[in-house]
N, C-alpha and C positions, 0 to 999 in steps of 0.2 A: 289573596287581599281580602276577597267581601267573601272569604267561604262560610262562613261561624256567620254570617248577618243573611246569608240566603238561607243559608238552615231554619233559620227563626223563621226571618219573614212565612216557608213556607212552610212551616206546621202551621202558623195562624193562620195562611189564605185556606190548609185543610180541614180544618174548623168552622172557617167561615162559610165553606163549598158545602155542609156537609150540614147546614141547616137548612130547609126549606122555607121559611120566611124570617127576616133578621127586626130586632127588636132592639132599639135606644142600648140597651144592656146590651145584646154583642156586640156589638159598633165600639163600648167602651171598654169593653173586656180583649175586646184586640188591641181596642190603641195600646191601651196597660203596657200590653208585650211587647209591640212597636216600639214606644216609645220607652221603651228595656232594653229593647235588641239593637237602638241608635245608638244609647247610652252606654252600652256595652262595650261600641263596636267602634269607641270616643271621638263621634259627634258635636259639634259644640251644642249645650245647653240649652241656650238660649236660640240654635238653628232647631234643634229638637223640640223646644215647647212650639215655635210659630209653627212649624209641619202638624205636629199631635193637632192642633187648635183647626188648622187649615181643611186639615181630613173629616175632621171630627165635623166640622160646618156643612161638609161638601155630602159626607156619608148619613148624618142623618137626616138626608133635606129627602119632599117626599117622593121624586123621583125615584133612589136609591131604593125604599126601604119600602114600597108599592112594586117595586118590579120582579118581573117573573124570574131574572137569572141575581139577588142581592147580591148575595154574596161573588160573584164577578164584576160587579155593578163598584163594590167597592176597592177592589182591584184597580180598578181601572183608575179611581180616585189616590189612590196611595202611588200607582205608576208616573203620572201625571204629577202632581206634588215635588215625586221624588227627582224627578223632570226638570221641575220647575227652579227647584235648588240646587241643580246643577250647570242649570243656565240657560236651557230650552234647547237654543238652537250651536250649532259646532259657531266657535267664534273662528274666523280667517285673523292671517298675518294683514297689516296694512301696508300697501303699497305706493306713495302718491307720489305724480310723476314727476319730479324732483329725483336725479339720480346721479349718487347714488343715497341710496335708503339707510339710516343708520338707527344698529334694531342694540339696544344696552341692556348686555345681563347683568343682573347684579343678582346680591343674593349670602348667606353667611357662608363661611367660610367650612368647607367639609361637607357641599349639599349639590355639589354634583356639577359648581358652576360653569365650570373646565372643558369637563366630559362635556353634560351639554349643549356647550357654544361646538365642539366639533360635529356632531350629531345634528345639532341644524341647521351648521352649511350642507353638510352632506345631503340631510334633506332638501336646502334648498334651491342646491347641483339638480339632485332629479327632475325637480321641479320646476324645472326651468330657469332656472336661477345662473348666476353666477357668482357667489360670494367671495368674501374676500375677508382676515380675517389679525384680528389685533388682541392683544394683548398687557392693558397699564397696570397690572398686576404689582408693582414695583416693590414689594414689602414681601411677599413670601417668598421666600429661595426656591427659585428655579419654574416658578412659577411659569413666567415665557416660554422659557424653555420646553415647559412640559404641551403647550398648545404648539409650539409650535413640530415637534413629533405628531402630534396628531392630524397639525397640516398636512405635514407631509405623507402621513398613511394616510390619508381620504383626496392626493392631492389636490389640496386647495392652500394657496397662493397666502402667505403670514407675514404678518411685515414687522421686521428683526427689531427694531426700533432699538441697534445698538449703540452706549454709549450716552443714551434719551433714558432721565430720569423724573421730568419730570408729562405728570398726564396730559394736557392739555395738547403738548408741542404735538406727543403721538398723537395723537387723535385725528390732529391734523391734518399732520405728515402722510397718516395710515388712507386717510381721505384721498387725500390729491393722490396719490397710487391706487388706488382701488380707481378711481376717477380714469386715472389714466391705463390702466390694464384692462382696461371692460370690463366692468365689476360693476354687476347696480347696487350689493349690499355687502354693507361694512359691519361687520359679527362684533362689538366689543365686547369680550371677559372682562369685564375690571374685579377691581379687588375687596375681598371679603372681610370678615373678621369674626373672631370667635363669637361674637358678641355684637350688639347696634350700638355703636357709639356718633360722637359729635363730629369726630374727625374726615370720620368714612363715609358720615352724608352729608357734610358741608366739600369733600372731592367730589362724591354724585353728584349735587344741584350744582358745580362747576361748567361740569363736561357736559349737562343737560344742557344749560343755559348754551356753549360752547356750541354743544351739536346739531341740539334739535332733536333729538332718538323720535323714528315710526315710530318704535318699538320698544316699550322697557319692561323688559321679560324680569320676572322675579322666578328663581330656580328656587324649589321646595321640598324635600327631603321628605317623600311619603311615611316614609321609619317613624318620625318625631312627633307625628301627631298634632295633638293642639299647639305645638310648640311651630311646631313649623308655620299655622295660621296667625299665631301671632304675630310673630315674626314679615309674615306678608301681609298682614293691616298696617304694622308701624312703619313701612318701607311703603305703602303707598302712602299713606298722611302725608310725609316727609316728600317724595319724587312722584305723586299719580303715576301708576303701575297700571300699561295697558291689558296686562296676558300674566299666566303662571305655568311655568312650566313643573308641574309635577315625576321628581325620580323617583325611584327605586318603588315602584308600583308591580312590583313583580315580586316584595318581601312576602312577608306571612304576619309584616302591621294590619290594624282593626280596620285600617281605609276612610277615618275617623277624617284623615286634610281630605283626600280631595270630594268625602260630601259637607265637609263646611268652607272651608277658603272660596264659594264665590257668593253664598250669604253672608261672610260679614265681610268683605275685602269688596263687595260688589263687581270684582275682573274675572274675564274669565279663564279657564286651563286652556290653554292651548293646543299643549301640549303634554306625553307622559314617556318617563321613560320607564324600558321593561324589561333592563339588561344592560353587561356590560359591552357589549356588539357596539358598532358606526351605525348598524342600521338600526338599535332598538329604540327607535326614537317615532312616536306615534303621533298624527292627530288625537285629538280629545273630541267624540261623539257622547254629548253626554248623554241621547237617547239605544243609543248603544253598550253602554254604561250600566244604565237602566234595566235594561231587558237582562241583562248578564246579572244582573242584582236578585234580579227575581224569576231568576232559575230559567230563563227564557232562554238563553244564549244567544250568539255575535254572530252568526254566518255571517250577514256580510263583509265581517274583518277577514273570518276565515278565507271567504274570496277570494278578497284580496290579497291576500297572504298567499294562495295557492298560485293567483296569476300573476303575481312576481316571481313564487321559486318552480312553479311549473312550466318546462318548455312543449311549447304545443306542438312539435311537429313527433316527441316522447311519447306526449300523454294520446295518441292520434295511434304513433306505431302499437304502446301497449294492446288500446281498446284489439286493436289488428289480431295482435298479442291472443286476447282472453275467448275473442268468437274462436280460432282455429286450436286453441287449448295446446298452445304454443311456448307458454309461460313458462320460462326459467329461471334456476333459481340465480341466479345472475339478473336476471328481471328484477325477482322479488331484492337482493341488493340495492339494485339499484334504486328501486321508490321505497326504500330505508333511509337514504340518500335524500329522496327530492319529500319526504316527510324530514325532516331532519331540518331545513334549510327552512322551513317553515316554523322553526321555532321549539324551546322546551314543551316536548307531546302534554305536559298538565297545562302552559296556557293553551292546548290548542280544546285538549279534552272540554276546557274552562269556557272554552268557547261555544261546546255546543249544547242545546237546550238539554236545561233535566228532568226532561220525560220520556214515557213510552222509551225504549230499549238502553236510551242513555241517562236514562236517569239515575245509576247512582257513578257515572263516571266519575262527578265531585270526587270518589272516597280512594277511588283509585287512586294509585302511588306506582313511578312510571320510576323505572331505574333505567338512567339514560343510559350504565356501562355496557347494562345488556343487550343497547340496537350495536354496540362497538363489540364487542365479544359474539357475534350474531352473522357480522359485516365479517371478521379475521375468520370464523366458520368456514364460508363460503371464499372468502380469497384463499385460505388453503387449501382450496379442491385442484383438482383439474378440471380443463376448457369443457372437456370432458364429461367428466363427474357433475358440470352446474346446467349440463346443456340434462342430461339424461339419470336424473335420480337414482332411476331404479338403480341400476346397475352400481350404488354405493354399499359392500357388501360389510360385512364386519374386520376386515382386516383392511381396508378402504376409511373406514368410522376409527378407526386405531389411529393410522396415518395425519388423519386431519385432526383431530385432536392432539395428537403431537403438536401439528402444526401450526396448532393456534393456536395451545399453551390454554386448550382447555380439558376437557374429559368426555369420552364416549357418549356419556347420562347426555351432554350437554348440545351433542351434535344428532342425537338421536331425538331427541325435545326438538332440535332445529327444523329435521325432516319432515318432524308429524305438524305442525307449524304450516310448514312452506305447502304443506300437501291442502291442508284446512283450508287458509288463507287465497290455496288457489281454487280448490270447489267452491272458497264465497266467492272472490267475484266475480269470479265465470260466472252465478246466478246474478247479478248486479246491473246485469246490461251494459258490460263496455268498462265498470267500476268505477267508484267513488271519482279518482283523482284522472282519470278520460274527461267526465264528466266537467269538474273545475274548471278544468283548464283550456275548455273552447264554453265556458259562460263571457258571454260579455255584459258590458253597464248601457 
């Protein structure tokens, strides 16, 4: 989402680093380019103006201009101000002592509200809570059925509310049922509209008054840019939001909503969605996003993903195989499967720092289908062929190509990649996957 902004900021910083001593003119020129980069990223113009003025004041200070590394000092100022724009520290969910806690999920129709409710329930269950779901969207056809299906897939209880069309009665009945079921969080998926109207707001105000929610979370579609920011501000004015969930952060939008929404509404982004799957909801860490925007990567998030996806016993076993030089094609296939569990490869590459050997990775376009082709080719081999790639001669390659629905050229390419990967992983003292699997916090 932030690729273009990252590239433009990197050019500005490269020019600053090239100056032995910075002058006010250098800073002014850099700020012009930063202003344009932020505006082109669809950041709210008032937020951009405030940001640039704050950076200018600090960057033209005596400590920066007289520093031995003024370019790096300016980059630090920009980093600090971006962090401030995004809210500084990550904002945790609120869990008052009185249980069950009620979380009200609000937003416009089509923003991903129902899907985000299900994802949040899964995240809560994986982090020591027991969630209970309720839909009070009595207007959109099959809205409650959609949440019921989501809940069934996730193994989260959903209040059916059959025969009731009163949102307040549904809320009160679901709260009692959640308490009786031993659940500590009731997630209420509210009705939405294609636009904000008084009828919608009146209903939400009544629900808020009756349920006294611990959290009122606004679901905003990051792809809609400043429209999402404007809607969030209107909801906050009338309801008093406590946080934002940004959806579709894995899209190709310019990212202006993510950078503007905290400054405009005053409320923090608490989660963001990065895909369609049930686990594609992540807590929002401003410092990690700033690091990615500035091309410094997000290694902490990558490690956390790896810890969730990588089996520690398999990682130790892999390390031993690499040491003993017994890493087979079957192991190669299993490692590709582990990598796919981490998420789309373009997202994973985007978490690496854009420096040194990784500096051009943001330009890499990954075809996920190629990974499926590789797996199909290896699956078409016999166990003996997977264990001893040297025996795969011309006739065997033809058979493997037919069995996998690919070509002999593809099989040759895979075998070459496997030999190269085996050699490289052996040199990496146990391999990155094994090290990530052993990392502790």
